[in-house]
C-alpha positions as CSV (number, residue, x, y, z in Angstrom):
1,M,-4.8,-42.1,-22.9
2,P,-8.4,-40.8,-23.1
3,N,-8.8,-40.8,-19.3
4,C,-5.7,-38.7,-18.6
5,R,-5.8,-34.9,-18.6
6,T,-2.7,-33.1,-19.8
7,L,-1.5,-29.5,-19.6
8,P,-1.8,-28.1,-22.1
9,P,-4.8,-30.2,-23.2
10,R,-4.0,-32.6,-26.0
11,P,-6.2,-35.2,-27.8
12,P,-5.2,-38.8,-27.2
13,V,-2.9,-40.4,-29.7
14,K,-4.8,-42.9,-31.9
15,G,-2.8,-45.8,-33.3
16,D,0.3,-47.6,-32.4
17,V,2.8,-46.1,-29.9
18,T,6.2,-47.8,-29.4
19,V,7.9,-47.0,-26.1
20,Y,11.7,-47.2,-25.8
21,H,13.7,-47.0,-22.6
22,A,17.0,-45.3,-22.6
23,M,20.0,-46.8,-20.9
24,P,20.3,-46.1,-17.2
25,H,23.1,-43.8,-16.0
26,G,26.2,-45.8,-15.5
27,L,24.8,-48.6,-17.7
28,R,23.8,-50.4,-14.6
29,D,20.5,-51.1,-12.7
30,P,20.0,-49.9,-9.1
31,L,21.5,-53.2,-7.9
32,R,24.7,-52.5,-9.9
33,R,24.0,-55.2,-12.5
34,R,25.2,-54.4,-16.1
35,V,22.3,-53.4,-18.3
36,W,22.6,-54.4,-22.0
37,P,20.7,-52.5,-24.8
38,G,18.2,-54.3,-26.9
39,A,19.2,-52.1,-29.8
40,F,22.1,-49.8,-30.8
41,V,21.8,-46.5,-32.5
42,N,25.0,-45.2,-34.3
43,V,25.7,-41.6,-33.1
44,S,29.3,-41.5,-34.4
45,E,28.6,-39.0,-37.1
46,V,26.6,-36.7,-34.8
47,L,28.6,-37.0,-31.6
48,E,30.1,-33.5,-31.7
49,V,26.6,-31.9,-32.2
50,K,25.2,-34.0,-29.4
51,M,28.0,-32.9,-27.1
52,A,27.5,-29.3,-28.0
53,A,23.8,-29.5,-27.4
54,L,24.3,-31.1,-24.0
55,A,26.9,-28.5,-23.0
56,E,24.2,-25.8,-23.6
57,H,22.0,-27.4,-21.0
58,R,23.2,-25.2,-18.1
59,S,20.6,-26.1,-15.6
60,Q,21.5,-29.8,-16.0
61,Q,25.1,-29.0,-15.3
62,E,24.3,-27.0,-12.2
63,W,22.0,-29.7,-10.9
64,L,24.5,-32.5,-11.5
65,D,27.3,-30.5,-9.9
66,E,25.2,-29.8,-6.9
67,S,23.5,-33.1,-6.4
68,Q,26.1,-35.6,-7.6
69,K,29.4,-33.7,-7.8
70,M,29.4,-34.6,-11.5
71,S,31.3,-31.8,-13.3
72,R,32.2,-33.7,-16.5
73,Y,28.7,-34.7,-17.7
74,V,29.4,-34.0,-21.4
75,E,32.5,-36.2,-21.2
76,T,30.7,-38.8,-19.3
77,M,28.0,-38.9,-22.0
78,R,30.7,-39.4,-24.6
79,D,32.4,-42.1,-22.5
80,F,29.1,-44.0,-22.2
81,G,28.6,-43.6,-25.9
82,R,32.0,-45.1,-26.6
83,E,31.3,-48.0,-24.2
84,I,27.9,-48.7,-25.9
85,G,29.6,-48.5,-29.3
86,R,32.0,-51.2,-28.1
87,M,29.1,-53.3,-27.0
88,S,27.5,-53.0,-30.4
89,R,30.7,-54.4,-32.1
90,R,29.8,-52.2,-35.0
91,Y,29.7,-48.5,-34.1
92,R,32.4,-46.3,-32.6
93,F,29.8,-44.3,-30.6
94,A,26.3,-45.5,-29.9
95,E,23.2,-45.0,-27.8
96,G,21.4,-48.0,-26.4
97,W,17.6,-48.5,-26.2
98,R,15.2,-51.2,-25.0
99,R,11.7,-51.6,-26.3
100,H,8.9,-51.6,-23.7
101,L,6.5,-54.6,-23.7
102,H,4.1,-54.0,-26.6
103,Y,0.8,-55.0,-24.9
104,G,-1.7,-52.2,-25.1
105,F,0.7,-50.0,-27.1
106,C,1.5,-51.5,-30.5
107,A,2.1,-54.6,-32.6
108,E,4.7,-57.0,-31.1
109,D,7.2,-56.4,-34.0
110,A,6.7,-52.6,-34.1
111,D,10.2,-50.9,-34.1
112,P,10.0,-47.5,-35.8
113,L,13.6,-46.6,-34.9
114,R,14.7,-49.6,-37.0
115,E,12.6,-48.4,-39.9
116,A,13.8,-44.8,-39.6
117,L,17.5,-45.4,-39.1
118,G,18.3,-48.3,-41.3
119,A,22.1,-49.1,-41.2
120,D,22.5,-46.8,-38.2
121,Y,20.4,-49.2,-36.1
122,R,21.3,-52.7,-34.9
123,I,19.2,-55.2,-32.9
124,N,21.1,-56.9,-30.1
125,R,20.3,-60.5,-30.9
126,R,21.9,-61.7,-27.6
127,Y,19.6,-59.4,-25.6
128,E,16.5,-60.7,-27.5
129,L,17.5,-64.3,-26.8
130,A,18.1,-63.6,-23.2
131,L,14.6,-62.2,-22.9
132,E,13.2,-65.5,-24.0
133,R,15.4,-67.4,-21.5
134,G,14.4,-65.1,-18.6
135,L,17.9,-63.8,-18.0
């Protein structure tokens, strides 16, 4: 954004930007409704690396222990990955993502994750259809 200052200063990005939203913690919205991903990313082959990296995030563990009494955050991430993998009907472990409305950001069909990940990325067709029905 040209009218937004950043620290450190950075020039605005010129060109398309695709914004993705990660799945909410617990895979539910604030009113407890199940949230479905618009796309699935296969993380089965990198799950151990992902778990090890998250385990190194000590400040996250301390904050979760203190604020939410959540002492098993690495295992919780794995469990959510397994659940999203089941939702995908294809992958053992997955992450879920939803694309932000494209207006002002990029072309309507822009989906660079799909282009970059190939077979490790799957669009959730039911989610896409539900968007059109307003569900």
